[in-house]
C-alpha positions, 0 to 999 in steps of 0.5 A, spaced: 092 926 411 090 932 406 089 936 413 096 934 415 099 937 409 095 943 409 101 948 410 106 945 406 101 945 400 099 952 401 107 954 401 108 950 395 102 953 391 105 960 393 111 958 390 108 955 384 110 948 385 106 942 387 106 937 393 105 930 394 106 925 399 107 918 398 107 912 403 112 907 402 114 900 404 121 897 405 123 892 399 130 889 398 129 889 391 127 896 390 132 898 395 138 895 391 135 898 385 135 905 388 142 903 391 145 901 383 142 908 381 145 912 386 152 908 385 151 909 377 150 917 378 143 917 375 140 919 382 144 924 386 141 925 393 142 931 396 146 930 403 146 936 407 151 933 413 154 927 415 155 925 422 159 920 426 155 915 430 157 918 436 154 924 434 147 922 433 144 926 438 147 932 435 144 930 428 137 929 431 138 936 434 140 939 427 134 935 424 129 938 429 131 945 428 128 944 421 135 947 418 137 941 414 136 942 406 138 935 404 139 928 407 142 928 414 146 922 415 149 918 421 154 914 419 154 907 422 161 905 421 167 907 417 169 900 413 164 899 407 162 892 404 160 896 398 164 897 392 163 905 392 166 906 399 160 909 402 158 905 409 151 904 411 148 910 413 141 912 416 137 918 413 134 921 420 129 925 416 126 919 412 124 916 419 
């Protein structure tokens, strides 16, 4: 894994910051807690662009171009079961 991250670690060092990579497993309880932290404003995710589901190909092209400065989101549906009005979405650059 260290070899795979050589370039990004080198860039980080040049800018005086550290870089670390973390593998995670999806856990429903943790994801609910993260959702609560986001909803309460404790965590503020950086969202670069939001695409409609019909524009998924455009969203993928945007991510692959390497210009995203935050999360690129594909909105799956407009209505939301969540109280804050945000519908379920998937971050392409986290897959």
